[in-house]
N, C-alpha and C positions, 0 to 999 in steps of 0.2 A: 675309580669312578668314571662313569660314561662321559664322553666328550661331545660337545656340540660346536657348530661353526656359526659365528656371527659375522655378517657382512656389513661393512660400514658404508656411508654415503659415497666415499671415494672409490668404492669397488673392492677395497682390500678386505680380506677375511681373516679372522683369528679364531683359534680353538679355545674354548673355556669349558670348565666343569659344568655338567648339566645342573640346573638349579641356580646358576649364577644370577645375581640381581643387576639391574642397570647401574645401581650405585657402585657396585664393585667394578663393573666394566668401565665406568667413568674414572674411578680411582686408578685403574690400571693404565689409563691413557695419560693422565696428569693430575696433580693435586689441584691445580687451578680450575680444571674442568670439573673436578669432583665438588669443589666449593660452589661453582656457578650452576651446576646441574639442578634442574627442577623436576624433570620427568624424561621419558624416552618415547620414541615411536618404534614399535616392534611390529614388523610385517604390516605397517599401515595403521596399527591400533595404538591409541594413547595409553601409555604404560607407566604405572607408578614405579619410582626408583626402587621400592622395596619388594616388588613382585618378582618371583623367580622366573627364569626362562629355561624351559626344559626341552627345547627343540632347536634345530637349525633355523635361523631367521635373519632378516635384515634388521639393522638397528641404527637409530640416530639418537644422540643425546641432546635433549632440549635445554636451553637456558632462557633467561628472561628476554633475550634478543629474539627468540622465536615467538612472534606476537600471538598467533592463534592459540597454541597450547598454553602459553603463559597467561593470557587473559582468562581462558577457561579455568585454569587452576586457581588464579587469584579470586575469581568470582565464586567458585565452588567453596574454597576455603573460607571466604567471608560469610557464606551462608552458615557454615558450621560455627564460625567464631561468633556470629550474631546470635545463634541459638544458644551457645554457651553463655554469652553475656546476659541474655534474657533470663536463663535459669539461675545464673549467679545472683542476679538482682531479685528475681521472683522465683524461688525454688519450687513453688507449687504449680507453675505453668507446665502444661503438657506440650511436647514437641511432636511434629508430624513429619513433613517433608520439606526440602528446600532446594529446588533445582536451579541451575543456571538458565537465564533467559537472555534475550538481546540486551546488551549494554549492562547487564547486572545479574541479579538473582532475586528470589523471594523465599520466604519461609513462613509456613502456616503454624499458628500457635492456638492452643485451647487455653484461654484465660478468662476468668469471670468478669474482670473489669476491662473496659476498652483501653487500648493504648492511646496516649495523648501525644501531642507534639513535644511536650516536655519529656515524656518517656523516651521518645526517639533520641532526643539529645543525650539522655542518660545512657541509653544503649550504645550510642556512638562512642561516648567517653569510655565506657567499659571495654568496648571492642579495641580501642587504641591501647588500653592498658594490657590487654591480652596479647596484642601484636608485639608490644614492646618487651614482653616477657620472653619472647623467642622460644616458646614451649615446643618441644619435639612433637612431631606427628608420627604415629605408628599405626600399623594395621595387622589384623589377624583374621583367619578364616575359622568360623565357629560351626559346630554342629547345630542343627535346627532346634533340638530340644533344649540345649544349653542357652541359646539365644532367647528363646521364648521365656524360659524361667527367669533369665536375667532381667527382661523388661517387665515381666509380671511382678517380680519382687520390688521393682522401682516404681510401680504404678504408672506405666507407660502403655496404655491399651492400644494406642494408634500404631506403635511399633510392632506390637504383637500381631495386629491385623495385617500389617504390611508383610511380615514374615510368612504368615499363613497363606498369603496370595502369591508368594514367590514359588515357581515350580520346584518340585522336590530335588531335581538334579542340579539346580544352580547353587553354587557356593554362597554362603552368607558371610560377607566381609564386614568387619567392624573397623572403625577408625577412631583413634583418640587424638584430640587436640589438647595436649596437656592431660589433665585428669578427666576431661569431658569426653564422652563417648557417643558415637552415633552409628547406626546401620547405614552403610553407603557402599556403592559399587566402586567409588574412586575414579581416577587417581586423585592424589592430593600433593601439596607441597611438602617439604621435609620438616619445616618448623614454621611457627606462626610469624616469625620475624621476616619471612620472605614476602609477606604481603605488604605492599606500599601503604603505609598508614595515613598518608595525606591524599590518596587518590580514590577515596570512596565516600559515599554519602547515602544515608537513609532518606528515602523520598516520601513515602506515604504508607497509610494503612487502609486496607479494604477488607470487606467481608468475603469469605469463600467457604462454600459448603465442603465438608469432608468428602473426598473422592468425587466432587462435582455433583453430588446427589442432594437435591433440595429437601429430602426426607431425613438427611443425616445432620449432624451437629454443624452449627455455624462457627467457623473458626475466624481468627484474625490473621490476615496476610500482610506482612511487612515487606515492602519493596526497597531494594537498594540498587545503586549503580556503582560501577567500579571501572577504573581504567589503568593504563600502564603507569601513568604519572599524574602529578597535580595539574599540569597544564592541560592535559586531555580532559580531565574532569571539569576544569573551569570552562573549557570550550563547549563541553556537552551541556553544562548548566546554563551557559549563555544561550546556546541553541534552544533549550527548553523555554527560557524567558522570551526569546524572540518568537517561538512557536505560539506561546500563550498570547502575546500581543497580536499575532497574526491569525488567531483562531477564527475560522470563517463563520462560526456560529456567533461569536461576539461581534465581529464586523458586520455580519448580516443584520443584526439588530440595529447597530449604529447607523448603517446605511439604508435601513428599512428595505431590505431585499426580499426576505422570505420569512416564514416561520413554519414550525412543525407542531402538531398537537396530538393528544392521545387518541382522538377519534379516528385518526388515519396514520397509524404508526408506519414510519418509513416512507411517507409520502410528503411531497413538498407543496406548501401553499406559497406560490410566488406572488409577491406584491408588485405594483407597477414598476418600481425601480429595478427589482430583480428580473422581472419579465423583459424589461428593456435590454438588460445585459444578455439574457438568454436569446431573444429573437435577433439581436444584433450579431451575436456570435453565429447563430444558425444561418442568418442571411449571408454572412461571410463564407461559411462552409458551403452553402448552396452554390454560391458563385464560383468558388474554387473547384467544386466537384463538376459543375457544368463545364467549366473551362478544361477540366481534366478528362473529359470524354465520358462522364457518367450520365446515365439516364435515370431520373428520379421516379420512384414508384411509391405506392402506399399499400400496405396489406392489412388484413383484419386483426383485431385485438383478441377475439375469442375464436378458437379453432377446435374442432372436434378431436377427441382423443385418438381417433383412427389415424390421423396424419402423424401425430406424435409417436404412435406405435410403429408406424411404417418407417419413420425417420430414425427410430431407435432411441429417441429422447424419453419416451414414456418409462422404459425400464431403468434408464440411467439417471434421469433428471426429475422424476415425478415428485420427489420430496421437496424440490424447489418451486413447484408449480402451485398456482392458485386455481382450484377446480371450480367449475360452474356447472351445476346440474339444471337442465331445462326439460320440463314436461312439454313435449311438442303437441300434446292433445289439448292443451289449454287454448281458450279462445282469446285470452289476453284482456278480457273485459270483466266477466262475472265470476270466473273460477277462483277458488281459494288457492293461492300460490303455495300454501303450506302442505296441500294434499297433492301427492304426485301419483300419476299413473306410471308405475314402474316399467310397463311394457313400452311406453312411449317416451321414457326419460333418456335423454342423451347426456353424456358426460363430456364437457368441454374444458379447455384450459385457457387462461389468459396466457398469451404467448410469452415465454421467458427469453426467447431469442427469435431472430427473424429468418434464419437460414432456410427452414423447410418451406416457408411461404414464398421466398424468393425463387426457389426451384419451381413452385407452381406457376409463377409468372413466366419463367423461362420455358416451361413445358407447353405453353399455349402457342400452338402453331409449329410448323416444321422449321427446324433450324439447319442452316447450311454452314460449312466451314468458313464461308465468306462472311457470315454474321459474327464470327468470333475474332477477337475477344468481345464479349458483351458485358458491359459494366453496369450493374443495376444498383442504385443507391437508395436508401430510405432512412429518414429520420424516424427510426422505428421505436415506438413506445413499448417497453417490455415491463413485465412484472415478475419478480422472483421473491420467493419467501426467504428472508434472512432472519436468523434468531434475533429476538429483541435486544439481547446483549451485544450483538455485533453491529447494530445500527449506530451511525455516527454522523449527525448533522446531514448535510447533503452529499457527504463523501461516501456513505454506505447506506443505501436506501432500498426500498422494495419496489418502487416505481421509478423508472428512468427512461431516458431516450438516448439512443446511440447514433453516432454518425456512421451508420452501418452500410456496408456495400459488399456485393459479391461479384466476382469476375468469373465468367464462364469462358474457358479457353482450351486450347489444345496443349498437349504436353510440351510441344516445341515453343509455345508462347509464354511459358511460366517465367523464364529468366527475364525476358523483356518487361513483362508486367511487374515483376518484383522490383527491378531497377527503377521503373517508372514510379512505383508507389513510394520507394525510399526517397526519391527526389521530391515528390509531391509532399510527403510528410515533412521532410526537412524544411521546405519553404514555409509551410504553415507554422511549424514550431518557431522558426526564426521570426516570422511576422507577429507572432504572439508573445515574443520576448524571451524565447528559450533558444539560445544560439547553439548550445551543446546538448547532445543526447547520445545515449549508448544503445547499441543493438545487441541483443542476446539471441544467439542462433541455437535453437533447441533441436536436437537430432533424434533419430529413431529410438523409441523405447523398447524394452525387452518384449512386451506384449504388443503386437501390431498386426495390421492386415497389409496385404500387398506383397509383391515379390521383392527380393533383394535388389534385382536389377532396376526396378522402378524407384525404390528408395535411393539407390546410388545416383540415378539420373536427377531426381528432384532435389536431393540435398546438394548435388553439384550445381544445379541451376541457381539455387538460392545463394550459395557461396560465391558463384561467379557474378551474380547480380550485385552483391555487396561490393565486391572488388571493382566491378565496372564503374561504380559511382564514387569510388575512392574512399569508402568508409571502412573503419575498423569494426570488429565485432568480438563479443565474448562467447566462447563456445560453452554450451550446456548439454553435454552428452546424455542421451537417454531421456530428456525432458520434453520431447515432442509429443504430439497427440498420437493416439493409436493409429490414426489414419494418415498422418503426414507430418513433416517437419514444420517449424514455424519460426518467425522472427518476432521478438517482443521489443518494444521501444521504450526506453527509460529516460525520463527527464530529471534534471537536477534543478531544484528551485533556489531561490535567493539565499537561503540559510543552509543549503547543503543536503536537504532531504531528497530522496530519490523516489520517483513515482513512475509506475508502469502504466502507460497510456495506450499507445498504438500497438497494433498486432497485424501480422500477415501470416495466414495459415493455408497450407496446401491440402486440399481434401478431394480424393477420388472416390471416397466411400459414399457420401450423401447422394451424389448423382446416380450412383449404382442403386442405392436403396429406393430412390424416388423415380427411377426410370427416366433420367434425363439423357438426351442423345442429340447428335447432329449428324447430318449427312456429309461424309468426308469426300475428298476429291475422287476417291475410288468408287463412289456411289454407294458404299456400305454405311451402316449405322455405327457410330462410335460414341463412347462416353466422353463428355467433356470433363476437364478438371474444374473444381470449384475453389476459388481463392477467397477465403474469408478475410476481410480487412476493415480496420477502423483506425482513424488517426487520433481523434480525441478520446474515443471510448464513450463513456457516459457523459452527456452534457452536464448533468448535475455535479458529478465528481470533478469534471474538468473546471467548471466554474469555481468550485471550492478551491481547487489548486491555484487558479488564477488569483482569487481573492487573497489567499495566504501568501503566494509568491510576491504580489505587489503590495502587500499589507493594506489592501483596500484601495490603494491609489492606482486604479486601473488606467491603462493607456487612454488618452483623451478620447479616441474614437469609440472606445468600448465603455467609457464611464456612463452610468445611467443618467446622472445629472451633470452635464458638462459645465454649465455656466449659471451662476446666480447673479442677477443684477440687483444690487441693494441700494436703497435710498439712504442718504445721510440726513436729508431734511424733507419734509412733506412737500415742499414746493417742487421737488424734483420727480414726483411720482409720475407725471405724464411722460417725462423724458425717459424714465425707467421703462415704461411700457413700449415706448418707441424703440429703445435699444433692444429689448427682448424681441420685438417683431422683426427687426432687421436681422438679428442673429438667426431666428427661426427660419426666415426666408432663405438664409444662406446655408441651411442644413445643420445648424447647431442646436443641440438640446438646451434651451435657455428658459429660465423662469424668473419671475420678479419677486422681490421681497421688499414690500413697502410698509411693513409693520412699524408701529410707533415704538421702535426699540433703538438703543444706541448701536452705532455701526460696529463697535468692538464685540458686542453681544452677538450680532448677526454673523460676524466673521468666525467667532469661536464655534457657534452652532453648526455652520456649514462646513467648517474644517473637520469637525467630528464626523459629519456625514460624508467626508472625503470628496467634496465637490472640488474639481481640479482648479477652477478659475472663479474668482469673485470680482465683480466689477462694481466699485463703489461710485455713486453718483451724488454730487452735491450741487450747490448753486454755481460754483465755478465751472464744473463739468457741463452743466446745462448751457451756460453762456458760451463756452468754448466748443460745444458739441464734441466733448471728449469723455473719457472714462478713466478712473484710477484702477489699474489692474493689479491684483494680488494673486499669486499662484500658491497652491497648496504646499505647505511646508517651507515657504519662503517668507521672511520678515519684510524684505524691501518691496516697495510698490513702484509702479511707473505710470505716468500719465500718457495716454495714447489717444489719438483721434478715433472717433467712432468708425470711420471708413477703414482705417488701418487695422483696428482690432477685429472687425467683422471679416476682413480679408484673411488675416492671419489665423483666426480661430476656425474659419471655414476649411482651410487646408488641414489643420490639425484634426478636424472632425471627420476627415475622409478616411475610410478604411484603407489599410495598406495595399490591398489588391486593386484599388481603384486609383491609386496615385499615379 
């Protein structure tokens, strides 16, 4: 029999008969490894222990200690075990597909009756029974006609359709978990008992069209989550509970910040409280950018398609644009807007990004190398079409405003500008309550423009900039834009979720397309580099992140309603208004509550609205010219003089950049 050579992670190689399985390889090493083995990695591919190896290759045997492959297998096996459990309880249910997703899996079923929460409990119980049986998992490769007949005989039309969609040269692999069988590429564990029975949970049921086609059958999708052990599952479920409590949509209602409605999908209706947060954050960013050497501009919302064609966005981004057709022959008064003179109709687009318009500002007037770097900033309002199913509160919208800026500079200035931006961003994140962030460094993709020498230089400049400011980074090879490398900035919130917010991208392409230039020291025209950068990204999304990170209890300077002064008795009403006036004069957002309600009722109501400070005023406070101070989330109160509380709260209300 022919021999093959398998190379192990330590560099040693051994000869085996061609067709040897990883299971046999593991057994040849040791019995203990054979028992612990769950899969293999063969030439970088995840490999089932039962699959034969017929060529020279590198090999590593995976155990449950190898987290990534272990979780993939556990979640994949649970999808099969769940489908088996469903068909054991309800034999008439048709099965479709069940892939692994982040933190778990789902499986789609065709069942006449809807699954109920009680059904999910019954399925979980059956799944644990299957796991405890430790049924063997085996696999075979079948001929196409045999597989189709098998599923036709069992009344599984979805499996037949899946097989017919698989290219003819691909093998059809079948897997059995005990006596239950499914079409699957694999790999899988070796028996059901390898799945940790206390580390998974079925979460929910949702509707899903077959193959994502609204004209096809509506199926029922059951979602599950799974982890390596019970403690990780508990931690994940706790995080989900926290996330539900912190949901910005729920808190947005309680704090009266904003609302959304059907007549404007993906657009935000900001209420006075929400707009206070928005403008306070924007004013803060405006001051930071001005101090950072940025010059603020404003560019049009509606721009002719000619500019988008010239910039290259029309071909690549048109599906995200909202188009506006305008008949320029109309007089704007009497003409019927529904009747268009096609010869005079211009096609415009609401801008989905600000970059091309910023180049237009740059191009006005001759620029010298002495003018560079030129930093142009705009709170640019953009509109992008997002599918309705992707919209999510203010986190994913169709209309948004960015803290956008573009830096026009020479190649030699890239490193300094990058380092400067990293420090600028770090300070803002810290002042907004995010002490830690991660930088992802995305390098040249396979398809790109520009010379290798230019890519080498620019990537080196970004890497040197990160090192110069003493930051670590995560390398993402090949994930850069086609025109240049980029840095992405990731924040971790209070419950461990990661959000990509800031970005810094090097672009020599757009200045070339839009004919931007400067006069260099040699008197010749040169192309500037364009550095795209944002710190917060979308204001809407970042405010959503802030709300969820702080569970609505925003830092005092950013809170929309900072202080409520509440009367205990009606005789204190005049003093309440005096206290409010003193606080407002000191720059504190204060309001009065002199309703004829008990003080405990007022405290509860304003606590739900996440007001940071409640000042209670009764007869004693009037006489002593004091207030009783209660902070959000604290049970104890303190009596403080009016002068002292105004002084203290005035300092707290001062934005961090003005302290």
